[in-house]
C-alpha positions in Angstrom: 0.5 -12.2 -33.7 -1.5 -9.0 -34.2 -1.9 -6.9 -31.1 -5.5 -6.2 -30.0 -6.6 -2.6 -29.9 -9.5 -0.8 -28.1 -10.5 0.9 -31.4 -11.2 -2.4 -33.1 -13.1 -4.3 -30.4 -15.7 -2.0 -28.8 -18.3 -1.4 -31.5 -22.0 -2.4 -31.7 -24.2 -2.9 -34.8 -26.9 -0.9 -33.0 -26.4 2.7 -34.0 -27.9 3.9 -30.7 -26.0 1.5 -28.5 -23.2 2.7 -26.2 -22.3 -0.7 -24.8 -18.7 -0.6 -26.1 -18.0 2.8 -24.8 -19.7 2.0 -21.5 -17.4 -1.1 -21.1 -14.4 1.1 -21.7 -15.4 3.7 -19.2 -16.3 1.1 -16.6 -12.8 -0.5 -17.1 -11.2 2.9 -16.6 -13.2 3.6 -13.5 -12.2 0.2 -12.1 -8.5 1.1 -12.9 -8.9 4.4 -11.0 -10.4 2.5 -8.1 -7.3 0.2 -8.1 -5.0 3.2 -8.0 -6.9 4.5 -4.9 -6.8 1.1 -3.3 -3.0 0.9 -3.7 -2.7 4.4 -2.3 -4.7 3.4 0.8 -2.6 0.2 1.1 0.7 2.1 1.1 -0.8 4.7 3.5 -1.5 1.9 6.0 2.1 0.7 5.5 3.3 4.2 6.2 1.4 4.2 9.5 2.8 0.8 10.4 6.4 1.8 9.6 6.1 5.2 11.3 4.6 3.7 14.5 7.2 0.9 14.6 10.0 3.3 14.0 8.9 5.6 16.8 8.4 2.6 19.2 12.0 1.5 18.4 13.4 4.9 19.1 11.4 5.1 22.3 12.6 1.7 23.3 16.2 2.6 22.7 15.9 5.4 25.3 15.0 2.9 28.0 17.5 2.2 30.8 19.3 -1.0 30.0 22.7 -2.1 31.0 23.7 1.2 32.6 25.6 -0.5 35.4 27.7 -2.6 33.2 31.4 -2.0 32.6 34.1 -2.1 29.9 33.4 -4.3 26.8 29.8 -5.3 27.9 29.0 -1.6 28.5 30.3 -0.8 25.1 28.1 -3.6 23.6 25.0 -2.2 25.4 25.8 1.3 24.1 26.1 0.1 20.5 23.1 -2.2 20.9 20.8 0.7 21.9 22.3 3.1 19.4 21.7 0.7 16.5 18.2 0.0 17.7 17.6 3.7 17.6 19.1 3.9 14.1 16.8 1.1 12.9 13.9 3.0 14.2 15.0 6.2 12.5 15.5 4.2 9.3 11.9 3.0 9.5 10.7 6.5 10.0 12.7 7.6 6.9 11.1 4.7 5.0 7.6 6.0 6.0 8.6 9.4 4.6 9.8 7.9 1.3 6.5 5.9 1.0 4.6 9.1 1.4 6.4 10.5 -1.7 5.3 7.4 -3.7 1.7 8.0 -2.5 1.8 11.6 -3.7 3.0 10.4 -7.2 0.1 8.0 -7.4 -2.4 10.6 -6.4 -1.1 13.1 -8.9 -1.2 10.4 -11.7 -4.7 9.4 -10.8 -6.0 12.9 -10.8 -4.3 13.8 -14.1 -5.9 10.8 -15.8 -9.3 11.8 -14.3 -9.0 15.3 -15.7 -8.1 14.0 -19.1 -11.1 11.6 -19.2 -13.5 14.4 -18.2 -13.0 16.2 -21.5 -13.3 12.9 -23.5 -16.4 11.8 -21.6 -18.1 15.2 -22.0 -17.5 15.2 -25.8 -18.7 11.6 -26.2 -21.8 12.1 -24.2 -22.8 15.1 -26.3 -22.3 13.1 -29.5 -24.2 10.2 -28.1 -27.2 12.4 -27.3 -27.0 14.2 -30.6 -26.8 10.9 -32.5 -29.6 9.4 -30.6 -31.8 12.5 -31.1 -31.2 12.7 -34.8 -31.7 8.9 -35.2 -35.1 9.3 -33.6 -35.9 12.3 -35.7 -34.8 10.5 -38.9 -36.9 7.5 -38.1 -39.9 9.8 -37.5 -39.4 11.6 -40.8 -39.1 8.2 -42.5 -42.5 7.1 -41.1 -44.0 10.4 -42.2 -42.4 10.0 -45.6 -43.8 6.5 -46.0 -47.2 7.6 -44.8 -47.3 10.5 -47.3 -46.3 8.1 -50.1 -49.1 5.8 -49.2 -51.6 8.6 -49.2 -50.3 9.9 -52.5 -50.7 6.4 -54.0 -54.2 6.0 -52.7 -55.3 9.4 -54.1 -53.8 8.6 -57.5 -55.5 5.3 -57.5 -58.9 7.0 -56.7 -58.2 9.5 -59.5 -57.5 6.8 -62.0 -60.6 4.8 -61.0 -62.8 7.9 -61.3 -61.6 8.8 -64.8 -64.6 8.7 -67.2 -67.0 8.0 -64.3 -67.1 11.1 -62.1 -68.1 14.5 -63.3 -65.6 17.2 -64.0 -66.1 18.8 -60.6 -65.2 15.7 -58.7 -62.3 15.1 -61.0 -60.9 18.5 -60.2 -61.2 17.9 -56.5 -59.5 14.5 -56.8 -56.8 16.1 -59.0 -56.3 18.9 -56.4 -56.0 16.3 -53.6 -53.6 14.3 -55.7 -51.4 17.3 -56.3 -51.4 18.1 -52.6 -50.6 14.6 -51.6 -47.8 14.5 -54.1 -46.4 17.8 -52.7 -46.7 16.5 -49.2 -44.9 13.3 -50.2 -42.1 15.3 -51.9 -41.7 17.5 -48.9 -41.6 14.5 -46.6 -39.1 12.9 -48.9 -36.8 16.0 -48.8 -37.0 16.2 -45.0 -36.3 12.5 -44.7 -33.3 12.8 -47.0 -32.0 15.8 -45.1 -32.3 14.0 -41.8 -30.5 11.0 -43.2 -27.7 13.2 -44.5 -27.4 15.0 -41.1 -27.5 11.7 -39.2 -24.7 10.4 -41.5 -22.5 13.4 -40.7 -23.2 13.1 -37.0 -22.5 9.3 -37.2 -19.2 9.9 -39.0 -18.2 12.5 -36.4 -19.2 10.2 -33.6 -17.3 7.3 -35.2 -14.1 9.4 -35.5 -14.5 10.6 -31.9 -15.1 7.0 -30.7 -11.8 5.9 -32.4 -10.0 8.8 -30.9 -11.5 8.0 -27.4 -10.5 4.4 -27.7 -6.9 5.3 -28.5 -6.7 7.8 -25.6 -8.2 5.4 -23.2 -5.9 2.6 -24.3 -3.0 4.8 -23.8 -4.2 5.8 -20.4 -4.7 2.2 -19.5 -1.2 1.3 -20.6 0.2 4.2 -18.5 -2.0 3.1 -15.5 -0.8 -0.5 -15.6 2.8 0.7 -16.0 2.5 3.2 -13.1 0.8 0.7 -10.7 3.4 -2.0 -11.6 6.2 0.6 -11.1 4.8 1.8 -7.8 4.6 -1.8 -6.4 8.2 -2.4 -7.7 9.5 0.7 -6.0 7.6 -0.2 -2.9 9.1 -3.7 -2.8 12.6 -2.3 -3.4 12.2 0.2 -0.6 11.2 -2.6 1.8 14.0 -4.8 0.6 16.5 -1.9 1.1 15.2 -1.3 4.6 15.9 -5.0 5.4 19.5 -4.6 4.1 20.0 -1.3 6.0 18.6 -2.9 9.2 20.9 -5.9 8.8 23.9 -3.6 8.4 23.0 -2.0 11.7 22.4 -5.3 13.4 25.8 -6.4 12.0 27.4 -3.5 14.0 25.8 -5.0 17.1 27.2 -8.5 16.3 30.7 -7.0 15.7 30.8 -5.3 19.1 29.4 -8.5 20.8 32.3 -10.4 19.3 34.6 -8.0 21.0 33.1 -8.7 24.4 35.8 -10.3 26.7 34.6 -11.8 29.9 38.1 -11.8 31.6 38.7 -8.3 30.6 35.5 -7.2 32.1 36.3 -9.0 35.3 39.8 -7.5 35.4 38.3 -4.0 34.7 35.9 -4.4 37.6 38.6 -5.6 39.9 40.9 -2.7 39.0 38.1 -0.2 39.4 36.6 -1.5 42.7 39.3 -3.6 44.4 39.6 -3.1 48.1 42.8 -5.1 48.9 44.3 -8.6 48.6 44.9 -9.3 52.4 42.1 -10.8 54.4 41.5 -9.6 57.9 43.7 -11.1 60.7 42.3 -13.6 63.3 40.8 -12.2 66.5 42.9 -13.8 69.3 41.8 -14.3 72.9 43.0 -11.6 75.4 43.0 -12.4 79.1 41.6 -9.5 81.0 43.7 -10.2 84.2 47.1 -10.9 83.0 47.1 -9.2 79.6 48.4 -12.3 77.9 47.3 -13.2 74.4 46.4 -16.6 73.2 46.5 -18.2 76.6 43.6 -20.3 77.7 42.2 -19.0 81.0 42.9 -21.2 84.0 39.4 -21.1 85.3 37.6 -22.1 82.1 34.4 -23.8 83.0 34.6 -27.5 82.6 32.0 -29.4 80.5 32.7 -33.1 80.6 29.8 -33.8 78.2 31.1 -31.6 75.4 32.8 -33.5 72.7 35.2 -32.0 70.1 33.5 -30.6 67.1 33.7 -32.9 64.0 35.6 -31.7 61.0 33.1 -30.5 58.3 32.6 -32.8 55.4 31.8 -31.2 52.1 30.1 -32.8 49.1 31.3 -32.2 45.6 28.6 -29.6 45.0 29.2 -27.7 48.2 32.0 -25.2 49.1 35.0 -26.7 51.0 35.9 -24.9 54.1 39.5 -24.9 55.4 40.5 -25.2 59.0 41.5 -22.0 60.7 45.3 -21.8 61.0 45.8 -24.4 58.2 48.3 -23.7 55.5 45.7 -23.5 52.8 43.4 -21.2 54.8 41.0 -18.9 53.0 37.5 -17.8 53.5 35.9 -20.3 51.1 37.4 -22.7 48.7 35.5 -24.2 45.8 36.4 -27.4 44.0 
C-alpha cells in the first residue's frame, strides 16, 4: 500500500487559497501544544515524587522502636534505613524526570525555530502570489475592455466608410489607431503579469512541496519523541518499583531473622536482677526474742473463721500456699 505524504494531500484548486497550508500549520501547532502538555504532566509528577521522597526521608527520622533490643532492634534499624532509601530513590527519580523534561523543551523549541523560517518564507510567497493574481486579473479586465473599445471604434469606422466626410473619417481612423494601441499595450501588460504570476506560482508550488516535506519530517520526529518520552517515563517508574521492592525485600529478610526467644534471652541477660525471690518475713516476739513463736497473749476472736483456700478459674492466675513445695509468687496454667 502506498504511503500517504503531506506533499500530495494539501492542495487546493483555488490559486489564492491557503487552506492546505493552514491545516498543516494548525496540526503542527497542536503537536507543539501536546509537547507542552506532556512537559507539564511530567513536571507535576516530579513534584509528587520529590514531595513523597522528602516525606519518606523525614518519616524515617522519626523515633520508632528505639527501646527495642537485639533482633527486633536490628529490624527497626533496617526498616527505617530502607524507608529512607526508598525516599532518596524517589528524589533521584524526580531528578531523572527533570532531565527528560529538559530534552522535551529543547526539542520543542528546536522545531519552533525551524518552522519560523518556513512560515516566514511561505507567508511572503502567499502575499506575493495573491497580489500578482489580483494585479493579473485587473490587467485582464483592462485588456478585455480595451479590446471591446477597439472593436467598437473599428465597427464605427467601417460603418462610416463612404458616408462621412474625410475629416470625420480621419478622426475615426485616429481614434481606431489609438484604441488599437491601447489594446496592444493592455495585451502586453496582461501577458507580462500572467508570465510573472506563473513564475511566482511555480516558486510557491516548489516551496509548498518543500514545506510539506519539512513539516512531515518534523511531525514524524515529534511523534517519535513524544512516544519515546512516555516510554522512558514508564520505564523509570517501573524501575523505581523494582528498586523499592528490593529495598523492601531487605526489610523482609531482617524480619525473618527476628527471634522472639533470643530477644527474651537477650533482655534477661542484660537486665536480670537475680533468680532467688525474697525470704519470708517471720514473726519476732519483742519480749523473748524468739522467732516463729505465736505470742501467748494473742487476742482471741471466737467469731473469726479460718480463711478459705483461694479457688482459681482456668483464666485466672493460680496462687500457691505460702510454705508449700511448689511456692512461687504467681503460677499460671
